[in-house]
Steps between C-alpha positions, in 0.01 A plus 500: 500500500791566271850365559748704298862405438656841440841361404351300211201730438243223517201393703524176696220266599655386826789568731635352822638737762708376792500739795673500835273553797616863525431559129155342535426729795612802299274396210207443737547834677551690175190349341291579807624859492427560131155339531408715801665819373530485120716810466724336240420227256788263571740364758852360482626205701878454493723213598720569802796573270287715263602285203145383430172688502132418470272785397128459564263744330142559607282614211145584418378551145364838616839639603739383231620858459727434801706256291757545226418406142666157520297410808177618336576282197559196724182554700292558187650202315254253653230733628 
């Protein structure tokens, strides 16, 4: 697991996320969908006002070619 703060370009060791019930449902449904049908490698969960976003990426060392160079560097940083 890697937690990346894109605004400050740094990896974090922990984070707390507060979700409404609707946001939690969206996260749950989106994760279930990408696990069952891994067409893409990430999902976005937005706040109701679209001012905040959580991006969750699903990766496998075997398919890193699906990611941009920054993402590859992050994933390989602790591999």
